N, C-alpha and C positions, 0 to 999 in steps of 0.2 A: 162400674164405667161403661163408659159408650163403646160401642164394638164399632171395630172399624169400619164397615157399612155406614153407619150413621155418622162418624165423624166424616168421614168423606162428603156424605150426603151436606150436612153443615157448611165444608169447606165449600162446595159447590155453591151453596146457596148466597153465602156470603161474598163470594167471588162476584156472581151476579149481579148482587145488588150493589156492590162498589164499581162496579164498572157501568151500570147504569146510565150515572151521570153524565161520564165523560161524551158522549157525542153531542150532547145540550152545551156542555159548558167548554169544549175543547174544538168543537168545530162549528156548530151553530151560531153562538154568539159572536165568535169572532168575524166570520162570515157575514151576520146580519148588524152589526154595528159597527165595524170598521169599512171605512170607505179610504182606499188606498190614495194617499197623497192630497186629501183633503179633509185637515183637521178639523173646519168649522160643521162639515158634514157630519162629520163622525161624532163632534159634540153634541151636532143636535139629535143625532140617533139614542147615544147614551142618554140625553136628559128624557127623551119620548119614551126610554125604555129601561128607568133606573133600577124598577124592581126586579128584572129580566137579568140586568149585570150582577144584582144582588142575589139572587138566586143563583148566578152562576158561582158566585164566591162560597154560597154554602155549599153549593153541590160540592166543588173541589174538596174542603174540609169533612164533608160526610165520607166520601171515597178512600180520602187518606187515612181516616180514623179507620173503618169498614176493612179496608187490606192490612191493617196491623191485626186485627182479629183474622183474616184469611191467612196469614203468615203464620200466626200462634197454632192454628187448627190444625194446618199443612204441618207443621212442626210436630204437633201428636201423633198424626197420621203417620208419619216419614221418618220420624227419629231413629227408628229401630235400625231403618236399611243401612243409613250414615250418619252418625250422629252430627259429625264436623260440616258434612255438606247441608245437614238441617239447619246448624246455627248459622251457617252462611248465608242460605236464602233468607232466615230471618232479618239479620244482619242489614243484608242490601236492602230491603224492601225499608226497613227503620230508617236507613241513611235520608231515605227521598221522603219522606214526611216532612222534617223541618224542612225542606226546600219548597215543598208545596205550600207550607203556610207562611214562609215568607213571600213565596211569590206573588200571594191572593193579596198582598199588601198592594202592588203594583195596581190592581184593580179598586181598592180602596181608596189610593190617590189619586187615581182619574177622576172618579166620584165627587172627591172632595173638591177638586179642582175647578169643577164645574156645577159645584153647588149652588154658587153666588154668595157665600158667606161675607158676612160684611169686613172680615181681616184680609180679603183679597182685594177687596174694594181698587186698592194702589194698583194693582198689576192688569196692564190690558186685555181686552178681552182675547184678542187672536192669541197673546201669549200664554194664557193659559189653556186655552183649545189646542196649542202645540204641546204644551207639557204634559196634558191629557191623553194626547196619542202617543208622545213619545211612552208614557207611563204602561198604556195598553200594548204598545209593541213589545216592551221590555216584559209583560205578564206573558207573551208568545213565546220569546226568547228563553226564557226560565222555564216553560215546558221542553224544550228542545233540550236543555242543558238536562232536566229533570228525565227524559226518555232512557238516557244511558241506564240510571238505575231500574226505571220502569223496564229494561233489557234484562240489564245484569244478572237480579234477581233469579229470572227465569233459567238461567244456565245452571245453576244447584239445585232448582227444581226439577229442570229434563232429565239431571243425572239420576236423582232420587228417584223420578217416576220410570227410567230406563232399569236401573237397579233393583226396585221393589219387589218386581214378581209378581204382584195382583193388580196391577195396572199396564194397560198394553204396553209393549216397549215403544209403539211407533208414536204413541201420545209425548213419552220423553222426548223424542226424534223431532216432534213439530214445537216442541216447547225450546230447546236448544235453537233451531231456526228463526223462533222468534223471537230469542233474544238478539239473535244477528242481526234481524229484521230492525229492532228499536235502535241498536247501537250504531248501525250503518246509516240509518237515517239521520240521528244527532250527528255523528262526528260530520257525515257530508255537507250537513244544511250550516254547521259551524266554521267547515274549512269554506266553502265556497256557496253561499246562500242559491246562487242562480241554479246549480246543478242539486242541490238538497233539493229545492223545491219541486225541480222535474224529478227526481227519484225517491221523496218521500211516500206520495201514492203508491207506488208498487213495495216499496220496502216495509210497508204498515200491512201490505194483505198477507203475506207470510206470520207476522206477527198478530193479525187477527186470527187467522185461522189454528194457530195455535192455542190461543187461549181459549177462544171457542168450545173447542175441540175436547181439552178438559174440563171445562166447566162443565160441559153437557155430559160428559162421561161420569163425573162426577156426581152430578145431580141423579142422573138417570138409573145409571149400573151401579155407582158405588166403587167397592171391592169386593174381592172374594173374602169370605169371614176364615181367614186361616192365619197361620203365624207369620210376620214377615221373615223375609230374611234374617239372616247372624247381623249384628252390628259389624260395620268395617272398619 
């Protein structure tokens, strides 16, 4: 069997790999392709950068699949700390996976609408471009919904880290704060898009800090090779 230190480092490596596509797919592509209020300009950018958008789709799928293994590896590492919290951690992440898979269909729909296929010839071009814009915006809204689960799974993860005794407790606190950052940003944006856009970048700072801290601790330090606490 793998030692706890080896399991921790595998989890950290997978976490890093799963998170690498996020800035490209979630931040760069929307800013590079979507021209607010201008479906025609957006459509031209998508047509000129179709490969980039398809890479974004693959990046989302890759990240979601890798994080399944992140959650399972963390479960192996932390299940003896509190089995119920470890199960909840896995479940809350796995719930987000079908949301991601369904959400990428919005980007595929935009590509189909702008593909120039013969079966779309009866639909006026401006209408196709407007519909494509709608699907690209729906993709962004889907991510806002999914942020709730990206945050919630960090709550049991943070509790497990705090209780573990072989990972610094402060990292567990950071993870709980990250959970609050994700959920607050998502709920605020859904209730009030204007204020959500204003607060989102600030709310994402603690989220990024919490996740980066645990990733680099697992990669660099791992955990102490000692028996974990008795199951709760």
